[in-house]
N, CA, C and O atoms as a Maestro MAE file, in Angstrom:
{
 s_m_m2io_version
 :::
 2.0.0
}

f_m_ct {
 s_m_title
 :::
 protein
 m_atom[324] {
  # First column is atom index #
  i_m_mmod_type
  r_m_x_coord
  r_m_y_coord
  r_m_z_coord
  i_m_residue_number
  s_m_chain_name
  s_m_pdb_residue_name
  s_m_pdb_atom_name
  i_m_atomic_number
  :::
  1 25 97.393 71.126 95.376 1 A "MET " " N  " 7
  2 3 98.055 73.094 94.566 1 A "MET " " CA " 6
  3 2 97.880 73.072 93.163 1 A "MET " " C  " 6
  4 15 98.429 72.344 92.334 1 A "MET " " O  " 8
  5 25 96.737 74.294 92.951 2 A "ALA " " N  " 7
  6 3 96.840 74.686 91.265 2 A "ALA " " CA " 6
  7 2 97.299 75.638 90.715 2 A "ALA " " C  " 6
  8 15 97.664 76.609 91.377 2 A "ALA " " O  " 8
  9 25 97.385 75.611 89.544 3 A "SER " " N  " 7
  10 3 99.044 76.098 89.516 3 A "SER " " CA " 6
  11 2 98.852 77.148 88.354 3 A "SER " " C  " 6
  12 15 97.631 77.285 88.415 3 A "SER " " O  " 8
  13 25 99.159 77.757 87.606 4 A "MET " " N  " 7
  14 3 98.290 79.606 86.767 4 A "MET " " CA " 6
  15 2 99.860 79.464 85.592 4 A "MET " " C  " 6
  16 15 101.005 79.016 85.648 4 A "MET " " O  " 8
  17 25 99.272 79.926 84.952 5 A "THR " " N  " 7
  18 3 100.361 80.115 84.171 5 A "THR " " CA " 6
  19 2 99.784 81.834 83.347 5 A "THR " " C  " 6
  20 15 98.718 81.924 82.738 5 A "THR " " O  " 8
  21 25 100.656 82.884 83.513 6 A "ILE " " N  " 7
  22 3 100.392 84.213 83.178 6 A "ILE " " CA " 6
  23 2 101.401 84.129 82.066 6 A "ILE " " C  " 6
  24 15 102.486 83.549 82.066 6 A "ILE " " O  " 8
  25 25 100.611 85.080 80.784 7 A "ARG " " N  " 7
  26 3 100.863 85.358 80.169 7 A "ARG " " CA " 6
  27 2 101.306 86.926 79.098 7 A "ARG " " C  " 6
  28 15 100.726 87.871 79.631 7 A "ARG " " O  " 8
  29 25 101.960 87.328 78.069 8 A "ASN " " N  " 7
  30 3 101.873 88.637 77.294 8 A "ASN " " CA " 6
  31 2 102.850 89.055 78.972 8 A "ASN " " C  " 6
  32 15 102.389 90.053 79.526 8 A "ASN " " O  " 8
  33 25 103.811 88.525 79.561 9 A "ILE " " N  " 7
  34 3 104.019 89.921 80.896 9 A "ILE " " CA " 6
  35 2 105.624 91.093 79.917 9 A "ILE " " C  " 6
  36 15 106.671 91.113 79.271 9 A "ILE " " O  " 8
  37 25 105.042 91.476 80.280 10 A "ASP " " N  " 7
  38 3 106.313 92.475 79.502 10 A "ASP " " CA " 6
  39 2 108.308 92.046 80.026 10 A "ASP " " C  " 6
  40 15 109.115 91.799 80.923 10 A "ASP " " O  " 8
  41 25 108.125 92.191 78.991 11 A "ASP " " N  " 7
  42 3 109.832 91.614 79.041 11 A "ASP " " CA " 6
  43 2 111.364 92.840 79.841 11 A "ASP " " C  " 6
  44 15 112.573 92.722 79.641 11 A "ASP " " O  " 8
  45 25 110.687 93.816 80.647 12 A "ALA " " N  " 7
  46 3 112.142 94.648 81.599 12 A "ALA " " CA " 6
  47 2 110.997 93.818 82.919 12 A "ALA " " C  " 6
  48 15 111.570 93.586 83.984 12 A "ALA " " O  " 8
  49 25 109.331 93.365 82.829 13 A "LEU " " N  " 7
  50 3 109.065 93.205 83.769 13 A "LEU " " CA " 6
  51 2 109.344 91.828 84.414 13 A "LEU " " C  " 6
  52 15 109.141 91.512 85.587 13 A "LEU " " O  " 8
  53 25 109.834 91.093 83.444 14 A "LYS " " N  " 7
  54 3 110.344 89.824 83.963 14 A "LYS " " CA " 6
  55 2 111.966 89.598 84.016 14 A "LYS " " C  " 6
  56 15 112.678 88.610 84.197 14 A "LYS " " O  " 8
  57 25 112.142 90.611 83.837 15 A "ARG " " N  " 7
  58 3 113.998 90.828 84.153 15 A "ARG " " CA " 6
  59 2 113.610 91.338 85.549 15 A "ARG " " C  " 6
  60 15 114.408 90.879 86.366 15 A "ARG " " O  " 8
  61 25 112.728 92.078 86.096 16 A "ARG " " N  " 7
  62 3 112.732 92.787 87.212 16 A "ARG " " CA " 6
  63 2 111.870 91.397 88.378 16 A "ARG " " C  " 6
  64 15 111.370 91.635 89.477 16 A "ARG " " O  " 8
  65 25 111.910 90.568 87.964 17 A "LEU " " N  " 7
  66 3 111.319 89.521 88.411 17 A "LEU " " CA " 6
  67 2 113.016 88.431 88.326 17 A "LEU " " C  " 6
  68 15 113.400 88.370 89.494 17 A "LEU " " O  " 8
  69 25 113.700 87.899 87.702 18 A "ARG " " N  " 7
  70 3 114.246 87.460 88.359 18 A "ARG " " CA " 6
  71 2 116.370 88.711 88.458 18 A "ARG " " C  " 6
  72 15 117.593 88.607 88.550 18 A "ARG " " O  " 8
  73 25 115.828 89.155 88.401 19 A "ILE " " N  " 7
  74 3 116.509 90.513 89.414 19 A "ILE " " CA " 6
  75 2 116.380 89.663 90.606 19 A "ILE " " C  " 6
  76 15 117.100 88.923 91.275 19 A "ILE " " O  " 8
  77 25 114.765 90.211 90.592 20 A "ARG " " N  " 7
  78 3 114.551 90.600 92.410 20 A "ARG " " CA " 6
  79 2 114.589 88.499 93.400 20 A "ARG " " C  " 6
  80 15 114.964 88.179 94.529 20 A "ARG " " O  " 8
  81 25 114.279 88.037 92.777 21 A "ALA " " N  " 7
  82 3 114.584 86.339 92.593 21 A "ALA " " CA " 6
  83 2 115.841 86.046 92.980 21 A "ALA " " C  " 6
  84 15 115.989 85.657 94.138 21 A "ALA " " O  " 8
  85 25 116.726 86.139 92.316 22 A "THR " " N  " 7
  86 3 118.167 86.102 92.159 22 A "THR " " CA " 6
  87 2 119.195 86.087 93.777 22 A "THR " " C  " 6
  88 15 119.941 85.307 94.369 22 A "THR " " O  " 8
  89 25 118.403 88.077 94.026 23 A "SER " " N  " 7
  90 3 119.182 88.664 95.599 23 A "SER " " CA " 6
  91 2 118.620 88.178 96.187 23 A "SER " " C  " 6
  92 15 119.020 88.103 97.349 23 A "SER " " O  " 8
  93 25 117.117 87.402 95.787 24 A "HIS " " N  " 7
  94 3 117.169 86.477 97.267 24 A "HIS " " CA " 6
  95 2 116.196 85.684 97.264 24 A "HIS " " C  " 6
  96 15 115.028 85.558 97.631 24 A "HIS " " O  " 8
  97 25 118.024 84.585 96.107 25 A "GLY " " N  " 7
  98 3 118.593 83.711 96.498 25 A "GLY " " CA " 6
  99 2 117.869 81.987 95.697 25 A "GLY " " C  " 6
  100 15 118.195 80.805 95.809 25 A "GLY " " O  " 8
  101 25 116.495 82.928 94.715 26 A "ARG " " N  " 7
  102 3 114.975 81.580 95.081 26 A "ARG " " CA " 6
  103 2 115.119 81.767 93.604 26 A "ARG " " C  " 6
  104 15 115.931 82.550 93.112 26 A "ARG " " O  " 8
  105 25 113.922 80.673 92.603 27 A "SER " " N  " 7
  106 3 113.528 80.571 91.701 27 A "SER " " CA " 6
  107 2 112.919 81.917 91.561 27 A "SER " " C  " 6
  108 15 113.197 82.835 92.333 27 A "SER " " O  " 8
  109 25 112.058 82.033 90.541 28 A "MET " " N  " 7
  110 3 111.527 83.652 89.645 28 A "MET " " CA " 6
  111 2 109.725 82.685 90.450 28 A "MET " " C  " 6
  112 15 109.250 82.776 91.582 28 A "MET " " O  " 8
  113 25 109.254 81.912 89.275 29 A "GLU " " N  " 7
  114 3 108.921 80.665 90.095 29 A "GLU " " CA " 6
  115 2 108.371 80.903 91.835 29 A "GLU " " C  " 6
  116 15 107.267 81.073 92.354 29 A "GLU " " O  " 8
  117 25 109.754 80.811 92.344 30 A "ASP " " N  " 7
  118 3 109.029 81.491 94.431 30 A "ASP " " CA " 6
  119 2 108.910 83.228 94.409 30 A "ASP " " C  " 6
  120 15 108.414 84.177 95.017 30 A "ASP " " O  " 8
  121 25 109.430 83.009 93.684 31 A "GLU " " N  " 7
  122 3 109.605 84.998 94.183 31 A "GLU " " CA " 6
  123 2 108.270 84.881 94.002 31 A "GLU " " C  " 6
  124 15 107.489 84.656 94.927 31 A "GLU " " O  " 8
  125 25 107.853 85.066 92.503 32 A "ALA " " N  " 7
  126 3 106.158 85.606 92.777 32 A "ALA " " CA " 6
  127 2 105.269 84.805 93.180 32 A "ALA " " C  " 6
  128 15 104.140 85.288 93.086 32 A "ALA " " O  " 8
  129 25 105.314 83.644 93.645 33 A "ARG " " N  " 7
  130 3 104.431 83.112 94.892 33 A "ARG " " CA " 6
  131 2 104.812 83.338 96.180 33 A "ARG " " C  " 6
  132 15 104.433 82.594 97.084 33 A "ARG " " O  " 8
  133 25 105.800 84.658 96.446 34 A "ASP " " N  " 7
  134 3 106.485 85.218 97.519 34 A "ASP " " CA " 6
  135 2 105.643 86.359 97.368 34 A "ASP " " C  " 6
  136 15 104.776 86.549 98.221 34 A "ASP " " O  " 8
  137 25 105.761 87.109 96.456 35 A "ILE " " N  " 7
  138 3 105.359 88.005 95.558 35 A "ILE " " CA " 6
  139 2 103.752 88.265 95.967 35 A "ILE " " C  " 6
  140 15 103.577 89.125 96.829 35 A "ILE " " O  " 8
  141 25 102.730 87.692 95.501 36 A "LEU " " N  " 7
  142 3 100.889 86.921 94.937 36 A "LEU " " CA " 6
  143 2 100.506 86.817 97.350 36 A "LEU " " C  " 6
  144 15 99.795 87.278 98.243 36 A "LEU " " O  " 8
  145 25 101.780 85.755 97.047 37 A "ARG " " N  " 7
  146 3 100.861 85.539 99.597 37 A "ARG " " CA " 6
  147 2 101.146 87.083 99.839 37 A "ARG " " C  " 6
  148 15 100.012 87.560 99.875 37 A "ARG " " O  " 8
  149 25 102.149 88.236 100.046 38 A "SER " " N  " 7
  150 3 101.984 88.510 100.708 38 A "SER " " CA " 6
  151 2 101.267 90.449 100.097 38 A "SER " " C  " 6
  152 15 100.809 91.414 100.709 38 A "SER " " O  " 8
  153 25 101.513 90.185 98.844 39 A "ALA " " N  " 7
  154 3 100.075 91.331 98.636 39 A "ALA " " CA " 6
  155 2 98.434 90.680 99.345 39 A "ALA " " C  " 6
  156 15 97.779 91.010 100.334 39 A "ALA " " O  " 8
  157 25 98.178 89.310 97.940 40 A "LEU " " N  " 7
  158 3 97.232 89.601 99.078 40 A "LEU " " CA " 6
  159 2 96.662 88.410 100.165 40 A "LEU " " C  " 6
  160 15 95.805 87.540 100.015 40 A "LEU " " O  " 8
  161 25 98.089 89.001 102.077 41 A "ALA " " N  " 7
  162 3 97.849 88.570 102.487 41 A "ALA " " CA " 6
  163 2 96.778 88.854 103.300 41 A "ALA " " C  " 6
  164 15 96.516 90.033 103.060 41 A "ALA " " O  " 8
  165 25 95.876 88.366 104.272 42 A "THR " " N  " 7
  166 3 94.104 88.577 104.645 42 A "THR " " CA " 6
  167 2 94.309 89.079 105.990 42 A "THR " " C  " 6
  168 15 95.234 88.621 106.661 42 A "THR " " O  " 8
  169 25 93.726 89.756 106.338 43 A "GLY " " N  " 7
  170 3 94.038 90.426 107.814 43 A "GLY " " CA " 6
  171 2 95.560 92.253 108.095 43 A "GLY " " C  " 6
  172 15 95.909 93.082 108.935 43 A "GLY " " O  " 8
  173 25 95.903 91.699 106.338 44 A "GLU " " N  " 7
  174 3 96.610 93.524 106.742 44 A "GLU " " CA " 6
  175 2 95.686 94.294 106.758 44 A "GLU " " C  " 6
  176 15 94.589 93.962 106.308 44 A "GLU " " O  " 8
  177 25 95.914 95.476 107.270 45 A "THR " " N  " 7
  178 3 95.126 96.360 107.601 45 A "THR " " CA " 6
  179 2 95.693 97.472 106.175 45 A "THR " " C  " 6
  180 15 96.853 97.338 105.785 45 A "THR " " O  " 8
  181 25 94.954 98.310 105.636 46 A "SER " " N  " 7
  182 3 95.819 100.089 105.363 46 A "SER " " CA " 6
  183 2 96.367 100.715 105.463 46 A "SER " " C  " 6
  184 15 95.907 101.636 106.138 46 A "SER " " O  " 8
  185 25 97.613 100.885 105.032 47 A "ARG " " N  " 7
  186 3 98.482 101.744 105.594 47 A "ARG " " CA " 6
  187 2 98.188 103.622 105.145 47 A "ARG " " C  " 6
  188 15 97.452 103.886 104.195 47 A "ARG " " O  " 8
  189 25 98.602 104.316 105.647 48 A "ASN " " N  " 7
  190 3 98.480 105.555 104.820 48 A "ASN " " CA " 6
  191 2 99.907 105.466 105.297 48 A "ASN " " C  " 6
  192 15 100.448 104.637 106.029 48 A "ASN " " O  " 8
  193 25 100.592 107.037 104.407 49 A "LEU " " N  " 7
  194 3 101.539 106.735 103.280 49 A "LEU " " CA " 6
  195 2 102.427 106.797 104.664 49 A "LEU " " C  " 6
  196 15 102.573 105.709 105.222 49 A "LEU " " O  " 8
  197 25 102.995 107.864 105.238 50 A "VAL " " N  " 7
  198 3 103.075 107.447 106.076 50 A "VAL " " CA " 6
  199 2 103.858 106.267 106.813 50 A "VAL " " C  " 6
  200 15 105.080 106.121 106.822 50 A "VAL " " O  " 8
  201 25 102.712 105.288 107.557 51 A "GLN " " N  " 7
  202 3 103.829 104.229 108.006 51 A "GLN " " CA " 6
  203 2 103.379 103.409 106.550 51 A "GLN " " C  " 6
  204 15 103.056 102.270 106.889 51 A "GLN " " O  " 8
  205 25 103.250 103.561 105.150 52 A "SER " " N  " 7
  206 3 103.832 102.732 104.468 52 A "SER " " CA " 6
  207 2 105.606 103.055 104.061 52 A "SER " " C  " 6
  208 15 106.396 102.214 103.630 52 A "SER " " O  " 8
  209 25 105.883 104.459 104.340 53 A "ILE " " N  " 7
  210 3 107.224 104.729 104.297 53 A "ILE " " CA " 6
  211 2 107.961 104.405 105.033 53 A "ILE " " C  " 6
  212 15 108.944 103.855 104.537 53 A "ILE " " O  " 8
  213 25 107.943 104.543 106.658 54 A "ARG " " N  " 7
  214 3 108.673 103.950 107.847 54 A "ARG " " CA " 6
  215 2 108.646 102.228 107.289 54 A "ARG " " C  " 6
  216 15 109.680 101.565 107.366 54 A "ARG " " O  " 8
  217 25 107.466 101.673 106.782 55 A "ALA " " N  " 7
  218 3 107.881 100.504 106.828 55 A "ALA " " CA " 6
  219 2 109.145 99.793 105.792 55 A "ALA " " C  " 6
  220 15 109.730 98.711 105.846 55 A "ALA " " O  " 8
  221 25 109.253 101.159 104.695 56 A "ARG " " N  " 7
  222 3 110.451 100.602 103.852 56 A "ARG " " CA " 6
  223 2 111.237 100.549 103.703 56 A "ARG " " C  " 6
  224 15 111.828 99.785 102.940 56 A "ARG " " O  " 8
  225 25 111.941 101.990 104.907 57 A "VAL " " N  " 7
  226 3 112.630 102.533 105.451 57 A "VAL " " CA " 6
  227 2 113.425 102.063 106.850 57 A "VAL " " C  " 6
  228 15 114.580 102.401 107.109 57 A "VAL " " O  " 8
  229 25 113.092 101.728 107.187 58 A "ALA " " N  " 7
  230 3 112.861 100.254 108.452 58 A "ALA " " CA " 6
  231 2 113.927 99.688 109.013 58 A "ALA " " C  " 6
  232 15 114.686 99.754 109.981 58 A "ALA " " O  " 8
  233 25 113.536 98.711 107.366 59 A "PRO " " N  " 7
  234 3 114.583 97.800 107.780 59 A "PRO " " CA " 6
  235 2 116.316 97.780 107.190 59 A "PRO " " C  " 6
  236 15 117.090 96.823 107.209 59 A "PRO " " O  " 8
  237 25 116.509 98.887 106.793 60 A "THR " " N  " 7
  238 3 117.618 100.675 106.321 60 A "THR " " CA " 6
  239 2 118.341 100.702 107.834 60 A "THR " " C  " 6
  240 15 119.552 100.684 108.054 60 A "THR " " O  " 8
  241 25 117.291 100.748 108.778 61 A "GLY " " N  " 7
  242 3 118.032 101.187 110.325 61 A "GLY " " CA " 6
  243 2 117.502 102.448 109.994 61 A "GLY " " C  " 6
  244 15 118.467 103.206 110.089 61 A "GLY " " O  " 8
  245 25 116.453 103.145 109.637 62 A "GLY " " N  " 7
  246 3 115.960 104.179 109.388 62 A "GLY " " CA " 6
  247 2 116.688 105.195 108.711 62 A "GLY " " C  " 6
  248 15 117.598 104.725 108.028 62 A "GLY " " O  " 8
  249 25 116.543 107.008 108.657 63 A "VAL " " N  " 7
  250 3 117.193 107.684 108.304 63 A "VAL " " CA " 6
  251 2 117.068 109.193 109.010 63 A "VAL " " C  " 6
  252 15 116.112 109.714 109.584 63 A "VAL " " O  " 8
  253 25 118.157 109.591 108.791 64 A "ASP " " N  " 7
  254 3 118.118 111.176 109.593 64 A "ASP " " CA " 6
  255 2 118.653 111.776 108.634 64 A "ASP " " C  " 6
  256 15 119.630 111.767 107.885 64 A "ASP " " O  " 8
  257 25 117.408 112.477 108.960 65 A "LEU " " N  " 7
  258 3 117.081 114.416 107.779 65 A "LEU " " CA " 6
  259 2 117.400 115.141 108.828 65 A "LEU " " C  " 6
  260 15 116.540 115.144 109.708 65 A "LEU " " O  " 8
  261 25 118.810 116.056 109.128 66 A "ASP " " N  " 7
  262 3 118.780 116.969 108.952 66 A "ASP " " CA " 6
  263 2 118.490 118.491 108.869 66 A "ASP " " C  " 6
  264 15 119.155 119.309 108.232 66 A "ASP " " O  " 8
  265 25 117.437 118.723 109.584 67 A "ILE " " N  " 7
  266 3 116.317 119.284 109.125 67 A "ILE " " CA " 6
  267 2 117.062 121.179 109.619 67 A "ILE " " C  " 6
  268 15 117.455 121.590 110.710 67 A "ILE " " O  " 8
  269 25 116.995 121.736 108.549 68 A "PRO " " N  " 7
  270 3 116.976 123.002 109.004 68 A "PRO " " CA " 6
  271 2 116.377 123.909 110.174 68 A "PRO " " C  " 6
  272 15 115.375 123.633 110.832 68 A "PRO " " O  " 8
  273 25 117.516 125.519 110.364 69 A "ALA " " N  " 7
  274 3 116.221 125.655 110.946 69 A "ALA " " CA " 6
  275 2 115.564 126.368 110.267 69 A "ALA " " C  " 6
  276 15 115.802 126.553 109.073 69 A "ALA " " O  " 8
  277 25 114.342 127.053 111.086 70 A "ARG " " N  " 7
  278 3 113.060 127.681 110.448 70 A "ARG " " CA " 6
  279 2 113.131 129.648 110.804 70 A "ARG " " C  " 6
  280 15 113.140 130.399 111.779 70 A "ARG " " O  " 8
  281 25 113.156 129.708 109.778 71 A "GLU " " N  " 7
  282 3 112.978 131.279 109.469 71 A "GLU " " CA " 6
  283 2 112.335 131.954 108.917 71 A "GLU " " C  " 6
  284 15 112.080 131.569 107.776 71 A "GLU " " O  " 8
  285 25 111.517 133.714 109.488 72 A "PRO " " N  " 7
  286 3 110.690 133.502 108.929 72 A "PRO " " CA " 6
  287 2 110.807 133.915 107.146 72 A "PRO " " C  " 6
  288 15 111.940 134.345 106.927 72 A "PRO " " O  " 8
  289 25 110.153 133.894 106.182 73 A "ILE " " N  " 7
  290 3 109.384 134.152 105.017 73 A "ILE " " CA " 6
  291 2 110.458 135.733 104.603 73 A "ILE " " C  " 6
  292 15 111.552 136.037 104.127 73 A "ILE " " O  " 8
  293 25 109.382 136.268 105.106 74 A "ARG " " N  " 7
  294 3 109.534 138.318 105.223 74 A "ARG " " CA " 6
  295 2 108.998 138.382 106.725 74 A "ARG " " C  " 6
  296 15 108.501 137.671 107.597 74 A "ARG " " O  " 8
  297 25 109.502 139.958 106.417 75 A "ASP " " N  " 7
  298 3 109.187 140.238 107.511 75 A "ASP " " CA " 6
  299 2 108.148 140.447 107.980 75 A "ASP " " C  " 6
  300 15 107.498 141.076 107.145 75 A "ASP " " O  " 8
  301 25 107.283 140.199 109.324 76 A "ILE " " N  " 7
  302 3 105.520 141.224 109.856 76 A "ILE " " CA " 6
  303 2 105.654 141.793 109.383 76 A "ILE " " C  " 6
  304 15 106.752 142.336 109.508 76 A "ILE " " O  " 8
  305 25 104.623 142.366 108.218 77 A "PRO " " N  " 7
  306 3 104.329 143.650 108.429 77 A "PRO " " CA " 6
  307 2 103.593 144.582 109.394 77 A "PRO " " C  " 6
  308 15 102.466 144.215 109.730 77 A "PRO " " O  " 8
  309 25 104.249 146.197 110.091 78 A "ASP " " N  " 7
  310 3 103.518 146.842 110.824 78 A "ASP " " CA " 6
  311 2 102.675 147.768 110.991 78 A "ASP " " C  " 6
  312 15 103.079 148.912 111.198 78 A "ASP " " O  " 8
  313 25 101.308 147.474 110.937 79 A "PHE " " N  " 7
  314 3 100.411 148.349 110.477 79 A "PHE " " CA " 6
  315 2 100.462 149.373 111.266 79 A "PHE " " C  " 6
  316 15 99.583 150.234 111.227 79 A "PHE " " O  " 8
  317 25 101.506 149.438 112.107 80 A "GLU " " N  " 7
  318 3 100.837 150.827 113.206 80 A "GLU " " CA " 6
  319 2 101.291 152.438 112.704 80 A "GLU " " C  " 6
  320 15 101.026 153.501 113.265 80 A "GLU " " O  " 8
  321 25 101.950 152.233 111.633 81 A "GLN " " N  " 7
  322 3 102.214 153.422 110.776 81 A "GLN " " CA " 6
  323 2 101.179 154.079 109.843 81 A "GLN " " C  " 6
  324 15 101.490 155.062 109.171 81 A "GLN " " O  " 8
  :::
 }
 m_bond[323] {
  # First column is bond index #
  i_m_from
  i_m_to
  i_m_order
  :::
  1 1 2 1
  2 2 3 1
  3 3 4 2
  4 3 5 1
  5 5 6 1
  6 6 7 1
  7 7 8 2
  8 7 9 1
  9 9 10 1
  10 10 11 1
  11 11 12 2
  12 11 13 1
  13 13 14 1
  14 14 15 1
  15 15 16 2
  16 15 17 1
  17 17 18 1
  18 18 19 1
  19 19 20 2
  20 19 21 1
  21 21 22 1
  22 22 23 1
  23 23 24 2
  24 23 25 1
  25 25 26 1
  26 26 27 1
  27 27 28 2
  28 27 29 1
  29 29 30 1
  30 30 31 1
  31 31 32 2
  32 31 33 1
  33 33 34 1
  34 34 35 1
  35 35 36 2
  36 35 37 1
  37 37 38 1
  38 38 39 1
  39 39 40 2
  40 39 41 1
  41 41 42 1
  42 42 43 1
  43 43 44 2
  44 43 45 1
  45 45 46 1
  46 46 47 1
  47 47 48 2
  48 47 49 1
  49 49 50 1
  50 50 51 1
  51 51 52 2
  52 51 53 1
  53 53 54 1
  54 54 55 1
  55 55 56 2
  56 55 57 1
  57 57 58 1
  58 58 59 1
  59 59 60 2
  60 59 61 1
  61 61 62 1
  62 62 63 1
  63 63 64 2
  64 63 65 1
  65 65 66 1
  66 66 67 1
  67 67 68 2
  68 67 69 1
  69 69 70 1
  70 70 71 1
  71 71 72 2
  72 71 73 1
  73 73 74 1
  74 74 75 1
  75 75 76 2
  76 75 77 1
  77 77 78 1
  78 78 79 1
  79 79 80 2
  80 79 81 1
  81 81 82 1
  82 82 83 1
  83 83 84 2
  84 83 85 1
  85 85 86 1
  86 86 87 1
  87 87 88 2
  88 87 89 1
  89 89 90 1
  90 90 91 1
  91 91 92 2
  92 91 93 1
  93 93 94 1
  94 94 95 1
  95 95 96 2
  96 95 97 1
  97 97 98 1
  98 98 99 1
  99 99 100 2
  100 99 101 1
  101 101 102 1
  102 102 103 1
  103 103 104 2
  104 103 105 1
  105 105 106 1
  106 106 107 1
  107 107 108 2
  108 107 109 1
  109 109 110 1
  110 110 111 1
  111 111 112 2
  112 111 113 1
  113 113 114 1
  114 114 115 1
  115 115 116 2
  116 115 117 1
  117 117 118 1
  118 118 119 1
  119 119 120 2
  120 119 121 1
  121 121 122 1
  122 122 123 1
  123 123 124 2
  124 123 125 1
  125 125 126 1
  126 126 127 1
  127 127 128 2
  128 127 129 1
  129 129 130 1
  130 130 131 1
  131 131 132 2
  132 131 133 1
  133 133 134 1
  134 134 135 1
  135 135 136 2
  136 135 137 1
  137 137 138 1
  138 138 139 1
  139 139 140 2
  140 139 141 1
  141 141 142 1
  142 142 143 1
  143 143 144 2
  144 143 145 1
  145 145 146 1
  146 146 147 1
  147 147 148 2
  148 147 149 1
  149 149 150 1
  150 150 151 1
  151 151 152 2
  152 151 153 1
  153 153 154 1
  154 154 155 1
  155 155 156 2
  156 155 157 1
  157 157 158 1
  158 158 159 1
  159 159 160 2
  160 159 161 1
  161 161 162 1
  162 162 163 1
  163 163 164 2
  164 163 165 1
  165 165 166 1
  166 166 167 1
  167 167 168 2
  168 167 169 1
  169 169 170 1
  170 170 171 1
  171 171 172 2
  172 171 173 1
  173 173 174 1
  174 174 175 1
  175 175 176 2
  176 175 177 1
  177 177 178 1
  178 178 179 1
  179 179 180 2
  180 179 181 1
  181 181 182 1
  182 182 183 1
  183 183 184 2
  184 183 185 1
  185 185 186 1
  186 186 187 1
  187 187 188 2
  188 187 189 1
  189 189 190 1
  190 190 191 1
  191 191 192 2
  192 191 193 1
  193 193 194 1
  194 194 195 1
  195 195 196 2
  196 195 197 1
  197 197 198 1
  198 198 199 1
  199 199 200 2
  200 199 201 1
  201 201 202 1
  202 202 203 1
  203 203 204 2
  204 203 205 1
  205 205 206 1
  206 206 207 1
  207 207 208 2
  208 207 209 1
  209 209 210 1
  210 210 211 1
  211 211 212 2
  212 211 213 1
  213 213 214 1
  214 214 215 1
  215 215 216 2
  216 215 217 1
  217 217 218 1
  218 218 219 1
  219 219 220 2
  220 219 221 1
  221 221 222 1
  222 222 223 1
  223 223 224 2
  224 223 225 1
  225 225 226 1
  226 226 227 1
  227 227 228 2
  228 227 229 1
  229 229 230 1
  230 230 231 1
  231 231 232 2
  232 231 233 1
  233 233 234 1
  234 234 235 1
  235 235 236 2
  236 235 237 1
  237 237 238 1
  238 238 239 1
  239 239 240 2
  240 239 241 1
  241 241 242 1
  242 242 243 1
  243 243 244 2
  244 243 245 1
  245 245 246 1
  246 246 247 1
  247 247 248 2
  248 247 249 1
  249 249 250 1
  250 250 251 1
  251 251 252 2
  252 251 253 1
  253 253 254 1
  254 254 255 1
  255 255 256 2
  256 255 257 1
  257 257 258 1
  258 258 259 1
  259 259 260 2
  260 259 261 1
  261 261 262 1
  262 262 263 1
  263 263 264 2
  264 263 265 1
  265 265 266 1
  266 266 267 1
  267 267 268 2
  268 267 269 1
  269 269 270 1
  270 270 271 1
  271 271 272 2
  272 271 273 1
  273 273 274 1
  274 274 275 1
  275 275 276 2
  276 275 277 1
  277 277 278 1
  278 278 279 1
  279 279 280 2
  280 279 281 1
  281 281 282 1
  282 282 283 1
  283 283 284 2
  284 283 285 1
  285 285 286 1
  286 286 287 1
  287 287 288 2
  288 287 289 1
  289 289 290 1
  290 290 291 1
  291 291 292 2
  292 291 293 1
  293 293 294 1
  294 294 295 1
  295 295 296 2
  296 295 297 1
  297 297 298 1
  298 298 299 1
  299 299 300 2
  300 299 301 1
  301 301 302 1
  302 302 303 1
  303 303 304 2
  304 303 305 1
  305 305 306 1
  306 306 307 1
  307 307 308 2
  308 307 309 1
  309 309 310 1
  310 310 311 1
  311 311 312 2
  312 311 313 1
  313 313 314 1
  314 314 315 1
  315 315 316 2
  316 315 317 1
  317 317 318 1
  318 318 319 1
  319 319 320 2
  320 319 321 1
  321 321 322 1
  322 322 323 1
  323 323 324 2
  :::
 }
}
């Protein structure tokens, strides 16, 4: 397998990678490899915004939003006068 070195990574980005790797129970190198693998996966079709949001929310069990009743913003004008 090939190896790769990435230089000049922002400290905040490295910290986020370390935190993400820890939360997934793996090394930073394994986490970076997984991120690259999923980002460059072949055959994945591009999704629109709604599909992307659904994909992010689905693992949490979804979200139920209370939708308020719609009311007219103003009275309809009366042109009979």
